[in-house]
LUMDRENTI-718875 format. One record per residue (C-alpha): x, y, z; residue in one letter. Coordinates in nm, 3 decimals. Example, Ala and Ser with C-alpha at 12.3 -4.5 7.8 and 13.67 -1.06 7.14 Angstrom:
# LUMDRENTI-718875
@east = 1.230	north = -0.450	up = 0.780	code = a .
@east = 1.367	north = -0.106	up = 0.714	code = s .
END
This chain:
# LUMDRENTI-718875
@east = 9.327	north = 9.334	up = 11.589	code = x .
@east = 9.141	north = 9.492	up = 11.408	code = x .
@east = 9.223	north = 9.864	up = 11.201	code = x .
@east = 8.975	north = 10.108	up = 11.100	code = x .
@east = 8.994	north = 10.236	up = 10.767	code = x .
@east = 8.844	north = 10.481	up = 10.614	code = x .
@east = 8.626	north = 10.463	up = 10.364	code = x .
@east = 8.749	north = 10.668	up = 10.091	code = x .
@east = 9.033	north = 10.526	up = 10.067	code = x .
@east = 8.914	north = 10.171	up = 9.896	code = x .
@east = 9.098	north = 9.905	up = 9.763	code = x .
@east = 9.464	north = 9.772	up = 9.852	code = x .
@east = 9.642	north = 9.901	up = 9.644	code = x .
@east = 9.516	north = 10.275	up = 9.693	code = x .
@east = 9.567	north = 10.133	up = 10.093	code = x .
@east = 9.965	north = 10.137	up = 10.018	code = x .
@east = 10.040	north = 10.439	up = 9.757	code = x .
@east = 9.826	north = 10.713	up = 9.959	code = x .
@east = 9.907	north = 10.695	up = 10.341	code = x .
@east = 10.298	north = 10.614	up = 10.194	code = x .
@east = 10.295	north = 10.985	up = 9.988	code = x .
@east = 9.992	north = 11.123	up = 10.120	code = x .
@east = 9.867	north = 11.066	up = 10.447	code = x .
@east = 10.011	north = 11.262	up = 10.767	code = x .
@east = 10.250	north = 11.080	up = 11.000	code = x .
@east = 10.359	north = 11.267	up = 11.234	code = x .
@east = 10.175	north = 11.499	up = 11.522	code = x .
@east = 10.450	north = 11.672	up = 11.634	code = x .
@east = 10.806	north = 11.860	up = 11.489	code = x .
@east = 11.016	north = 11.615	up = 11.334	code = x .
@east = 11.295	north = 11.574	up = 11.599	code = x .
@east = 11.603	north = 11.612	up = 11.510	code = x .
@east = 11.851	north = 11.300	up = 11.496	code = x .
@east = 12.197	north = 11.160	up = 11.596	code = x .
@east = 12.369	north = 10.954	up = 11.290	code = x .
@east = 12.680	north = 10.697	up = 11.353	code = x .
@east = 12.873	north = 10.484	up = 11.141	code = x .
@east = 12.958	north = 10.179	up = 11.276	code = x .
@east = 13.236	north = 9.935	up = 11.132	code = x .
@east = 13.121	north = 9.594	up = 11.103	code = x .
@east = 13.296	north = 9.228	up = 11.194	code = x .
@east = 13.377	north = 9.192	up = 10.818	code = x .
@east = 13.471	north = 9.621	up = 10.841	code = x .
@east = 13.230	north = 9.691	up = 10.590	code = x .
@east = 13.034	north = 9.964	up = 10.736	code = x .
@east = 12.662	north = 10.134	up = 10.845	code = x .
@east = 12.502	north = 10.434	up = 10.938	code = x .
@east = 12.287	north = 10.355	up = 11.186	code = x .
@east = 11.971	north = 10.713	up = 11.318	code = x .
@east = 11.942	north = 10.791	up = 11.646	code = x .
@east = 11.634	north = 10.982	up = 11.886	code = x .
@east = 11.742	north = 11.000	up = 12.245	code = x .
@east = 11.435	north = 10.962	up = 12.516	code = x .
@east = 11.528	north = 11.173	up = 12.851	code = x .
@east = 11.670	north = 10.923	up = 13.012	code = x .
@east = 11.933	north = 10.650	up = 12.848	code = x .
@east = 11.764	north = 10.429	up = 13.135	code = x .
@east = 11.440	north = 10.509	up = 12.938	code = x .
@east = 11.330	north = 10.180	up = 12.728	code = x .
@east = 11.481	north = 10.159	up = 12.373	code = x .
@east = 11.267	north = 10.045	up = 12.033	code = x .
@east = 11.512	north = 9.914	up = 11.702	code = x .
@east = 11.321	north = 9.993	up = 11.354	code = x .
@east = 11.429	north = 9.745	up = 11.070	code = x .
@east = 11.303	north = 9.940	up = 10.741	code = x .
@east = 11.185	north = 9.757	up = 10.413	code = x .
@east = 11.331	north = 9.699	up = 10.044	code = x .
@east = 11.483	north = 10.054	up = 9.995	code = x .
@east = 11.372	north = 10.186	up = 10.269	code = x .
@east = 11.564	north = 10.380	up = 10.501	code = x .
@east = 11.528	north = 10.688	up = 10.796	code = x .
@east = 11.310	north = 10.917	up = 10.610	code = x .
@east = 11.054	north = 10.599	up = 10.464	code = x .
@east = 10.650	north = 10.718	up = 10.609	code = x .
@east = 10.693	north = 10.383	up = 10.822	code = x .
@east = 10.963	north = 10.541	up = 10.975	code = x .
@east = 10.889	north = 10.879	up = 10.963	code = x .
@east = 10.551	north = 10.766	up = 11.230	code = x .
@east = 10.726	north = 10.542	up = 11.483	code = x .
@east = 10.979	north = 10.790	up = 11.540	code = x .
@east = 10.693	north = 11.097	up = 11.615	code = x .
@east = 10.538	north = 10.723	up = 11.844	code = x .
@east = 10.863	north = 10.702	up = 12.109	code = x .
@east = 10.991	north = 11.042	up = 12.101	code = x .
@east = 10.545	north = 11.190	up = 12.254	code = x .
@east = 10.611	north = 10.815	up = 12.466	code = x .
@east = 10.971	north = 10.950	up = 12.574	code = x .
@east = 11.146	north = 10.637	up = 12.377	code = x .
@east = 11.536	north = 10.603	up = 12.286	code = x .
@east = 11.483	north = 10.494	up = 11.926	code = x .
@east = 11.714	north = 10.384	up = 11.659	code = x .
@east = 11.708	north = 10.276	up = 11.272	code = x .
@east = 11.970	north = 10.105	up = 11.201	code = x .
@east = 12.050	north = 10.105	up = 10.826	code = x .
@east = 12.140	north = 9.829	up = 10.612	code = x .
@east = 12.429	north = 9.830	up = 10.408	code = x .
@east = 12.415	north = 10.082	up = 10.083	code = x .
@east = 12.103	north = 10.262	up = 10.188	code = x .
@east = 12.177	north = 10.535	up = 10.416	code = x .
@east = 12.307	north = 10.677	up = 10.128	code = x .
@east = 12.638	north = 10.636	up = 10.049	code = x .
@east = 12.785	north = 10.302	up = 9.924	code = x .
@east = 12.960	north = 10.058	up = 10.137	code = x .
@east = 13.230	north = 9.907	up = 10.060	code = x .
@east = 13.186	north = 9.554	up = 10.044	code = x .
@east = 13.114	north = 9.406	up = 9.739	code = x .
@east = 12.750	north = 9.212	up = 9.971	code = x .
@east = 12.442	north = 9.478	up = 10.030	code = x .
@east = 12.150	north = 9.346	up = 10.232	code = x .
@east = 11.877	north = 9.068	up = 10.173	code = x .
@east = 11.597	north = 8.924	up = 10.300	code = x .
@east = 11.727	north = 8.651	up = 10.522	code = x .
@east = 12.006	north = 8.854	up = 10.613	code = x .
@east = 11.996	north = 8.746	up = 11.071	code = x .
@east = 12.377	north = 8.699	up = 11.108	code = x .
@east = 12.395	north = 9.093	up = 11.054	code = x .
@east = 11.981	north = 9.200	up = 11.277	code = x .
@east = 12.159	north = 8.962	up = 11.556	code = x .
@east = 12.523	north = 9.176	up = 11.555	code = x .
@east = 12.329	north = 9.513	up = 11.544	code = x .
@east = 12.039	north = 9.392	up = 11.851	code = x .
@east = 12.328	north = 9.310	up = 12.055	code = x .
@east = 12.496	north = 9.607	up = 11.967	code = x .
@east = 12.261	north = 9.796	up = 12.088	code = x .
@east = 12.127	north = 9.613	up = 12.378	code = x .
@east = 12.462	north = 9.619	up = 12.506	code = x .
@east = 12.473	north = 10.007	up = 12.509	code = x .
@east = 12.180	north = 10.048	up = 12.646	code = x .
@east = 12.284	north = 9.826	up = 13.005	code = x .
@east = 12.553	north = 9.970	up = 13.018	code = x .
@east = 12.385	north = 10.313	up = 13.037	code = x .
@east = 12.167	north = 10.090	up = 13.270	code = x .
@east = 11.854	north = 10.081	up = 13.058	code = x .
@east = 11.655	north = 9.782	up = 13.052	code = x .
@east = 11.462	north = 9.679	up = 12.797	code = x .
@east = 11.488	north = 9.636	up = 12.416	code = x .
@east = 11.204	north = 9.605	up = 12.193	code = x .
@east = 11.197	north = 9.578	up = 11.804	code = x .
@east = 11.039	north = 9.626	up = 11.481	code = x .
@east = 11.108	north = 9.508	up = 11.126	code = x .
@east = 10.876	north = 9.584	up = 10.834	code = x .
@east = 10.839	north = 9.400	up = 10.522	code = x .
@east = 11.204	north = 9.295	up = 10.398	code = x .
@east = 11.330	north = 9.422	up = 10.725	code = x .
@east = 11.055	north = 9.252	up = 10.934	code = x .
@east = 11.152	north = 8.889	up = 10.764	code = x .
@east = 11.445	north = 8.876	up = 10.846	code = x .
@east = 11.380	north = 9.029	up = 11.231	code = x .
@east = 11.205	north = 8.704	up = 11.242	code = x .
@east = 11.454	north = 8.467	up = 11.065	code = x .
@east = 11.719	north = 8.619	up = 11.383	code = x .
@east = 11.454	north = 8.490	up = 11.635	code = x .
@east = 11.394	north = 8.154	up = 11.449	code = x .
@east = 11.729	north = 8.095	up = 11.412	code = x .
@east = 11.833	north = 8.168	up = 11.800	code = x .
@east = 11.517	north = 8.110	up = 11.990	code = x .
@east = 11.551	north = 8.120	up = 12.356	code = x .
@east = 11.904	north = 8.316	up = 12.310	code = x .
@east = 11.694	north = 8.599	up = 12.144	code = x .
@east = 11.600	north = 8.746	up = 12.464	code = x .
@east = 11.916	north = 8.828	up = 12.503	code = x .
@east = 11.961	north = 9.003	up = 12.257	code = x .
@east = 11.601	north = 9.165	up = 12.229	code = x .
@east = 11.212	north = 9.124	up = 12.488	code = x .
@east = 11.000	north = 9.190	up = 12.199	code = x .
@east = 10.942	north = 9.198	up = 11.820	code = x .
@east = 10.751	north = 9.280	up = 11.560	code = x .
@east = 10.725	north = 9.179	up = 11.146	code = x .
@east = 10.497	north = 9.422	up = 10.946	code = x .
@east = 10.421	north = 9.369	up = 10.665	code = x .
@east = 10.620	north = 9.070	up = 10.579	code = x .
@east = 10.671	north = 8.858	up = 10.317	code = x .
@east = 10.790	north = 8.580	up = 10.560	code = x .
@east = 10.735	north = 8.340	up = 10.264	code = x .
@east = 10.938	north = 8.494	up = 9.939	code = x .
@east = 10.838	north = 8.258	up = 9.683	code = x .
@east = 10.499	north = 8.373	up = 9.748	code = x .
@east = 10.539	north = 8.703	up = 9.762	code = x .
@east = 10.791	north = 8.724	up = 9.581	code = x .
@east = 10.538	north = 8.523	up = 9.296	code = x .
@east = 10.239	north = 8.757	up = 9.334	code = x .
@east = 10.531	north = 9.115	up = 9.285	code = x .
@east = 10.646	north = 9.019	up = 8.999	code = x .
@east = 10.301	north = 8.956	up = 8.866	code = x .
@east = 9.995	north = 9.220	up = 8.713	code = x .
@east = 10.047	north = 9.547	up = 8.791	code = x .
@east = 10.230	north = 9.449	up = 9.065	code = x .
@east = 10.457	north = 9.413	up = 8.833	code = x .
@east = 10.438	north = 9.777	up = 8.696	code = x .
@east = 10.368	north = 9.932	up = 8.961	code = x .
@east = 10.567	north = 9.814	up = 9.292	code = x .
@east = 10.799	north = 9.565	up = 9.102	code = x .
@east = 10.896	north = 9.934	up = 8.851	code = x .
@east = 10.924	north = 10.115	up = 9.141	code = x .
@east = 11.220	north = 9.884	up = 9.333	code = x .
@east = 11.418	north = 9.815	up = 9.048	code = x .
@east = 11.458	north = 10.220	up = 8.951	code = x .
@east = 11.658	north = 10.228	up = 9.258	code = x .
@east = 11.782	north = 9.879	up = 9.287	code = x .
@east = 11.944	north = 9.846	up = 8.925	code = x .
@east = 12.205	north = 10.206	up = 8.930	code = x .
@east = 12.260	north = 10.061	up = 9.330	code = x .
@east = 12.399	north = 9.726	up = 9.211	code = x .
@east = 12.622	north = 9.897	up = 8.882	code = x .
@east = 12.694	north = 10.122	up = 9.090	code = x .
@east = 12.794	north = 9.832	up = 9.305	code = x .
@east = 13.023	north = 9.613	up = 8.973	code = x .
@east = 13.165	north = 9.997	up = 8.922	code = x .
@east = 13.250	north = 9.942	up = 9.251	code = x .
@east = 13.400	north = 9.621	up = 9.252	code = x .
@east = 13.464	north = 9.455	up = 8.871	code = x .
@east = 13.306	north = 9.154	up = 8.755	code = x .
@east = 13.088	north = 9.109	up = 9.038	code = x .
@east = 12.869	north = 8.999	up = 8.789	code = x .
@east = 12.710	north = 9.042	up = 8.429	code = x .
@east = 12.618	north = 9.353	up = 8.375	code = x .
@east = 12.428	north = 9.365	up = 8.052	code = x .
@east = 12.179	north = 9.004	up = 8.276	code = x .
@east = 12.108	north = 9.316	up = 8.531	code = x .
@east = 12.047	north = 9.578	up = 8.315	code = x .
@east = 11.777	north = 9.244	up = 8.093	code = x .
@east = 11.626	north = 9.183	up = 8.427	code = x .
@east = 11.247	north = 9.295	up = 8.441	code = x .
@east = 11.168	north = 9.131	up = 8.772	code = x .
@east = 11.276	north = 9.098	up = 9.154	code = x .
@east = 11.356	north = 8.678	up = 9.047	code = x .
@east = 11.536	north = 8.816	up = 8.791	code = x .
@east = 11.731	north = 9.039	up = 8.995	code = x .
@east = 11.756	north = 8.868	up = 9.255	code = x .
@east = 11.959	north = 8.557	up = 9.036	code = x .
@east = 12.161	north = 8.906	up = 8.961	code = x .
@east = 12.281	north = 9.033	up = 9.194	code = x .
@east = 12.074	north = 8.956	up = 9.528	code = x .
@east = 12.125	north = 8.537	up = 9.579	code = x .
@east = 12.510	north = 8.480	up = 9.399	code = x .
@east = 12.609	north = 8.796	up = 9.618	code = x .
@east = 12.477	north = 8.676	up = 9.966	code = x .
@east = 12.593	north = 8.267	up = 9.868	code = x .
@east = 12.289	north = 8.124	up = 9.766	code = x .
@east = 12.283	north = 7.878	up = 9.424	code = x .
@east = 12.015	north = 8.079	up = 9.268	code = x .
@east = 11.659	north = 8.376	up = 9.328	code = x .
@east = 11.472	north = 7.969	up = 9.457	code = x .
@east = 11.735	north = 7.867	up = 9.677	code = x .
@east = 11.829	north = 8.151	up = 9.861	code = x .
@east = 11.353	north = 8.293	up = 9.882	code = x .
@east = 11.337	north = 7.888	up = 10.025	code = x .
@east = 11.602	north = 7.906	up = 10.263	code = x .
@east = 11.553	north = 8.269	up = 10.395	code = x .
@east = 11.150	north = 8.286	up = 10.438	code = x .
@east = 11.062	north = 8.297	up = 10.820	code = x .
@east = 10.746	north = 8.134	up = 10.824	code = x .
@east = 10.934	north = 7.781	up = 10.736	code = x .
@east = 11.032	north = 7.880	up = 11.089	code = x .
@east = 10.859	north = 8.020	up = 11.295	code = x .
@east = 10.738	north = 7.727	up = 11.541	code = x .
@east = 11.105	north = 7.825	up = 11.711	code = x .
@east = 11.042	north = 8.136	up = 11.809	code = x .
@east = 11.064	north = 8.226	up = 12.160	code = x .
@east = 11.070	north = 8.519	up = 12.236	code = x .
@east = 10.739	north = 8.831	up = 12.289	code = x .
@east = 10.627	north = 8.773	up = 11.915	code = x .
@east = 10.370	north = 8.970	up = 11.694	code = x .
@east = 10.376	north = 8.918	up = 11.275	code = x .
@east = 10.134	north = 9.200	up = 11.107	code = x .
@east = 9.974	north = 9.138	up = 10.777	code = x .
@east = 9.742	north = 9.313	up = 10.652	code = x .
@east = 9.537	north = 9.066	up = 10.375	code = x .
@east = 9.497	north = 9.262	up = 10.105	code = x .
@east = 9.834	north = 9.343	up = 10.103	code = x .
@east = 9.922	north = 9.380	up = 9.771	code = x .
@east = 10.175	north = 9.138	up = 9.739	code = x .
@east = 10.144	north = 8.963	up = 10.025	code = x .
@east = 9.873	north = 8.755	up = 9.952	code = x .
@east = 9.678	north = 8.611	up = 10.181	code = x .
@east = 9.717	north = 8.289	up = 10.200	code = x .
@east = 10.108	north = 8.279	up = 10.235	code = x .
@east = 10.088	north = 8.458	up = 10.529	code = x .
@east = 10.120	north = 8.234	up = 10.884	code = x .
@east = 9.829	north = 8.070	up = 11.080	code = x .
@east = 9.844	north = 7.950	up = 11.403	code = x .
@east = 10.001	north = 7.566	up = 11.321	code = x .
@east = 10.266	north = 7.734	up = 11.199	code = x .
@east = 10.384	north = 7.906	up = 11.472	code = x .
@east = 10.443	north = 7.926	up = 11.808	code = x .
@east = 10.282	north = 7.987	up = 12.093	code = x .
@east = 10.532	north = 8.335	up = 12.132	code = x .
@east = 10.371	north = 8.395	up = 11.820	code = x .
@east = 10.085	north = 8.621	up = 11.792	code = x .
@east = 9.887	north = 8.683	up = 11.444	code = x .
@east = 9.675	north = 9.003	up = 11.362	code = x .
@east = 9.576	north = 9.043	up = 10.967	code = x .
@east = 9.355	north = 9.259	up = 10.910	code = x .
@east = 9.136	north = 9.277	up = 10.633	code = x .
@east = 9.267	north = 9.547	up = 10.525	code = x .
@east = 9.589	north = 9.810	up = 10.576	code = x .
@east = 9.719	north = 9.713	up = 10.226	code = x .
@east = 10.152	north = 9.702	up = 10.216	code = x .
@east = 10.294	north = 9.929	up = 10.492	code = x .
@east = 9.925	north = 10.174	up = 10.492	code = x .
@east = 9.737	north = 10.135	up = 10.739	code = x .
@east = 9.612	north = 10.507	up = 10.693	code = x .
@east = 9.311	north = 10.618	up = 10.934	code = x .
@east = 9.103	north = 10.940	up = 10.964	code = x .
@east = 8.942	north = 11.219	up = 10.724	code = x .
@east = 9.143	north = 11.315	up = 10.462	code = x .
@east = 9.377	north = 11.308	up = 10.449	code = x .
@east = 9.448	north = 11.009	up = 10.709	code = x .
@east = 9.730	north = 10.924	up = 10.882	code = x .
@east = 9.990	north = 10.651	up = 10.999	code = x .
@east = 9.995	north = 10.663	up = 11.302	code = x .
@east = 9.781	north = 10.426	up = 11.390	code = x .
@east = 10.028	north = 10.191	up = 11.302	code = x .
@east = 10.296	north = 10.253	up = 11.514	code = x .
@east = 10.058	north = 10.328	up = 11.821	code = x .
@east = 9.945	north = 9.950	up = 11.781	code = x .
@east = 10.268	north = 9.798	up = 11.778	code = x .
@east = 10.439	north = 9.976	up = 11.974	code = x .
@east = 10.152	north = 10.004	up = 12.253	code = x .
@east = 10.200	north = 9.548	up = 12.141	code = x .
@east = 10.582	north = 9.546	up = 12.262	code = x .
@east = 10.668	north = 9.741	up = 12.568	code = x .
@east = 10.354	north = 9.522	up = 12.674	code = x .
@east = 10.583	north = 9.243	up = 12.547	code = x .
@east = 10.839	north = 9.313	up = 12.695	code = x .
@east = 10.766	north = 9.295	up = 12.992	code = x .
@east = 10.639	north = 8.850	up = 12.963	code = x .
@east = 11.014	north = 8.850	up = 12.848	code = x .
@east = 11.161	north = 9.034	up = 13.153	code = x .
@east = 10.906	north = 8.727	up = 13.380	code = x .
@east = 11.060	north = 8.473	up = 13.086	code = x .
@east = 11.411	north = 8.563	up = 13.157	code = x .
@east = 11.355	north = 8.556	up = 13.572	code = x .
@east = 11.276	north = 8.229	up = 13.485	code = x .
@east = 11.506	north = 8.036	up = 13.285	code = x .
END
């Protein structure tokens, strides 16, 4: 698959930053969404934004956002617009603490949170089937895509009970290599600072909520994601340290176990998902399709005349998902 990038937008950094800030993301008005609050199995909560099609039986599209993302992220608006144009039911579940309100439990969310993915997808699938719906597909952006692929690898053929096809978009499927890349050079100055600007205050709010949860001074001293994950993400979610977390949460080493149709889309010029770290055909099962276009940046893929638009991303990925869902139906009948 080759995404045509405008000549006026050269380079991975420009193709990442400009689309997120300035490119057009929808063709029509942004449709109103219904927000539902779900109680999690451990007594916490998540907020899910839902957009309804003309019939509850129409196919269902689920989008898992990236690090510090939400239903307001540029890619989420574009996917919601694509779903509306194609009369598809759409849901964006917010990971814990990402909907604008701090969650209750000490835990937050992380790149390998496949148990949360499992619970969300099964709940949505059950509700969809109760209303007579059949097709449910899911995409995950960046962090959300790694967690989604990690879920598919963890559950093998059983994953088909919860989704018909999945896709990861610009996901750091090798967290160690991506973690190194985002902590160096210009990446450190641009993206690391941007993420920590919201992650550290949220972590400190979590500390106020649960005194003694972690060392405040170490948190305040963190200058990159490696240090942040060492203080917060890894210990709060059962990992020894950042190295243990990045190693165990990465989807790439397990992608040979994926048994439902899956697409992994990564631009080769993504600033902090190095091209050398991307999965190759030898690393994945026959159920996995790999798209490695030369350009696109990190969740950018702007197209068209200035200032560009980002609807090409959901058009391509969403179209693939709906087509692949038909393959999944044949697989399930064969099981």
